[in-house]
C-alpha positions in Angstrom: -203.7 -65.3 118.5 -200.9 -62.3 118.2 -199.7 -58.9 119.1 -199.6 -57.0 122.3 -202.3 -54.7 124.0 -201.0 -52.1 126.3 -203.7 -50.6 128.7 -202.6 -46.8 128.8 -202.5 -45.0 132.5 -203.3 -41.3 132.3 -204.2 -38.6 134.7 -205.7 -35.1 134.1 -204.8 -35.0 130.0 -201.2 -36.7 130.8 -200.0 -39.8 130.3 -198.4 -41.4 133.4 -194.7 -42.8 132.9 -196.0 -46.3 133.3 -197.3 -46.1 129.9 -194.4 -45.5 128.1 -192.8 -48.3 130.6 -194.9 -50.7 129.3 -194.5 -49.7 125.7 -190.7 -50.1 126.2 -191.2 -53.5 127.9 -193.5 -54.5 124.9 -191.0 -53.5 122.2 -188.3 -55.9 123.9 -190.4 -58.9 122.8 -192.5 -57.9 120.2 -190.4 -59.5 117.5 -190.2 -63.1 119.6 -194.0 -63.0 119.8 -195.5 -61.5 116.4 -198.4 -59.1 115.8 -198.7 -55.5 116.1 -198.6 -53.5 119.2 -201.6 -51.6 120.5 -202.0 -48.7 123.0 -205.4 -48.8 124.2 -206.6 -45.2 125.9 -209.7 -45.6 127.9 -211.3 -42.1 128.6 -213.2 -39.4 126.9 -211.9 -39.2 123.5 -209.2 -36.9 124.2 -207.2 -36.6 120.7 -204.4 -34.8 122.8 -203.9 -38.0 125.1 -204.2 -40.0 121.9 -201.2 -38.0 120.0 -199.2 -38.5 123.4 -199.8 -42.5 123.4 -198.3 -42.4 119.7 -195.0 -43.6 120.9 -192.1 -44.9 119.2 -192.7 -48.5 117.9 -196.3 -48.2 118.6 -198.4 -49.6 115.6 -201.9 -48.7 116.8 -203.3 -46.2 119.3 -206.9 -47.1 120.3 -208.7 -44.1 121.4 -211.5 -45.9 123.3 -214.2 -43.2 123.9 -216.6 -44.2 127.5 -217.8 -40.7 128.0 -215.6 -40.0 131.2 -211.8 -39.0 131.5 -211.5 -40.3 134.8 -210.2 -44.0 136.2 -213.4 -46.4 137.2 -212.0 -50.1 137.8 -215.2 -51.5 136.4 -214.8 -49.5 133.1 -211.3 -50.6 132.8 -212.0 -54.2 133.4 -215.2 -54.2 131.0 -213.4 -52.3 128.1 -210.2 -54.5 128.4 -212.3 -57.7 128.4 -213.9 -56.8 125.2 -211.0 -55.7 123.5 -209.0 -58.8 124.7 -212.2 -61.2 123.8 -212.2 -59.4 120.3 -208.7 -58.9 119.5 -207.2 -62.0 121.0 -203.5 -60.3 121.8 -201.0 -62.8 123.1 -200.4 -60.5 125.8 -202.3 -57.7 127.6 -200.1 -55.6 129.8 -201.1 -53.5 132.5 -199.4 -51.2 135.3 -198.8 -52.8 138.4 -200.0 -49.8 140.0 -203.0 -48.8 142.3 -205.3 -48.6 139.1 -204.0 -51.5 137.6 -204.4 -53.9 140.4 -208.0 -52.8 140.7 -208.9 -54.8 137.8 -205.9 -56.9 136.1 -206.7 -60.0 137.9 -210.6 -59.7 137.1 -209.7 -59.3 133.5 -207.5 -62.3 133.5 -210.4 -64.5 135.3 -212.9 -63.4 133.0 -210.8 -64.0 129.7 -209.4 -67.4 131.4 -206.0 -66.3 130.8 -202.7 -66.9 132.1 -201.8 -63.8 134.6 -198.7 -62.7 136.6 -198.3 -59.4 138.8 -195.2 -57.6 139.6 -193.5 -58.7 136.8 -190.2 -57.0 136.3 -188.3 -58.8 133.6 -190.0 -59.9 130.2 -188.5 -62.3 127.4 -189.8 -64.7 125.0 -188.7 -68.5 124.3 -189.9 -70.4 121.3 -192.4 -67.9 120.6 -193.8 -68.0 124.0 -193.8 -65.4 126.8 -191.5 -65.8 129.6 -192.1 -63.5 132.7 -190.0 -62.7 136.1 -191.4 -61.9 139.2 -190.2 -61.7 142.9 -191.9 -64.3 145.5 -191.5 -65.0 149.3 -191.2 -61.2 150.4 -188.5 -60.7 147.5 -186.2 -63.5 148.7 -186.1 -65.2 145.5 -187.0 -64.6 141.9 -189.5 -66.8 139.9 -189.6 -67.5 136.4 -193.0 -67.9 135.1 -194.5 -69.6 131.6 -197.9 -69.9 130.7 -198.5 -73.1 128.5 -201.7 -73.8 127.2 -202.7 -70.2 127.7 -203.3 -67.9 124.4 -204.0 -64.8 126.1 -201.7 -63.5 128.9 -202.4 -60.7 131.3 -199.2 -59.1 132.9 -199.2 -56.5 135.8 -195.8 -54.8 135.0 -193.7 -53.2 137.9 -193.0 -49.7 137.4 -189.9 -47.8 137.4 -188.5 -51.1 135.6 -188.8 -50.8 131.7 -187.0 -48.3 129.8 -189.7 -46.3 127.8 -189.1 -45.3 124.2 -187.7 -42.3 123.4 -189.3 -39.8 120.6 -192.6 -40.1 118.8 -193.8 -42.5 116.3 -196.0 -43.3 113.5 -199.2 -45.5 114.8 -202.4 -45.2 113.1 -205.4 -43.8 115.2 -208.8 -45.9 115.8 -211.2 -44.1 117.5 -214.3 -46.4 119.2 -217.1 -45.3 121.1 -218.0 -48.0 123.4 -221.6 -48.4 124.8 -221.2 -49.3 128.4 -225.0 -49.2 129.6 -224.7 -52.7 131.2 -222.6 -50.8 133.9 -225.1 -48.1 134.5 -225.7 -47.4 138.2 -222.7 -49.5 139.3 -220.4 -46.5 140.3 -220.4 -42.8 139.8 -217.1 -40.5 139.8 -217.7 -37.6 142.5 -214.5 -35.9 142.3 -210.5 -36.1 142.4 -208.8 -35.1 145.4 -205.0 -34.1 145.0 -202.8 -35.8 147.2 -200.7 -33.4 149.6 -198.0 -31.9 147.7 -194.5 -33.6 148.4 -191.0 -31.9 147.0 -189.9 -35.6 146.8 -190.3 -38.4 144.2 -189.0 -41.5 145.4 -189.4 -43.3 142.2 -187.2 -41.2 140.4 -184.3 -40.9 143.0 -180.9 -42.0 142.1 -179.9 -42.6 145.9 -182.0 -43.0 148.7 -181.4 -43.4 152.4 -184.3 -45.1 153.9 -185.1 -45.5 158.0 -187.3 -47.7 159.6 -188.2 -49.2 162.8 -184.5 -49.1 163.8 -184.3 -45.2 164.2 -186.3 -46.2 167.5 -187.7 -42.9 168.3 -189.0 -40.2 166.2 -186.7 -37.7 167.9 -183.8 -39.4 165.8 -185.4 -38.5 162.4 -183.4 -35.3 162.2 -180.1 -36.9 162.5 -180.9 -39.4 159.7 -182.5 -36.5 157.4 -179.2 -34.3 158.0 -177.1 -37.3 157.0 -179.1 -38.2 153.9 -178.8 -34.1 152.6 -174.9 -34.4 153.3 -174.6 -37.5 151.3 -176.8 -36.2 148.6 -179.5 -38.8 149.2 -183.3 -38.5 149.0 -184.8 -39.1 152.5 -187.2 -42.3 152.2 -188.6 -44.6 155.1 -190.4 -48.0 155.7 -193.9 -48.3 156.0 -194.3 -48.5 160.0 -192.4 -44.7 160.1 -195.0 -43.6 157.9 -197.9 -45.5 159.7 -196.5 -43.9 163.1 -197.1 -40.3 161.3 -193.3 -39.8 161.5 -193.1 -38.8 157.8 -195.4 -38.3 155.2 -196.6 -41.0 152.6 -194.2 -39.8 149.8 -191.1 -41.0 151.8 -192.4 -44.8 151.7 -190.4 -47.0 149.9 -191.4 -50.5 149.2 -194.2 -52.8 147.9 -196.9 -50.7 149.6 -195.0 -47.4 149.0 -193.2 -46.4 145.9 -191.1 -48.7 144.0 -187.7 -47.2 143.2 -185.7 -47.5 139.9 
């Protein structure tokens, strides 16, 4: 068992930032684990996407054609399980995102592998992966090892690991995968865009965030003005969004967007 398998995230013909971040995390431990770094691109065989996935440090881009570019948790679970069973990578890296959380734990269960989610630090010790994640409501950090587990599936926290800069020289392997065993399980109807927003909490350098303590919706303009004066992005906690006082893009936290 050797190497690292990164399951790419993409949307409407473009790689998500999470893919580059996972590759950056993999490169930090590649030497300690040994083996190749492979990026699996699950979709409709788009050659343009495969080119985008050829990032610096990647040894192989595996372009898995499943006949659709749309995300489907069942499809990603099945493809990742097959690749994990066939290639036996030491690590399988998935984004700790809405998409990744929909199938990562199922993959780990089916492979009988080690598993950790919301990982924000990754290292090796004597050729074994060591990860760090939060626990008890972010009050403590846990350092975890996986003794006796040949394969380990990890969900990596976004806006945490630095992506590599520039393109790479990876080989390209195209694979058509028959998923007739999943026929009838689900069918993609359409993609509905989220309401447009002029802020991106995940990339903000400085955030002024409000919560229940502001007590009343009428107090929001005061803090919005303060944020503008301080040069900060205006954020909030989940209760503020749930109350309808601010739109979802302003929400920071585990159920909102994780800031870098």
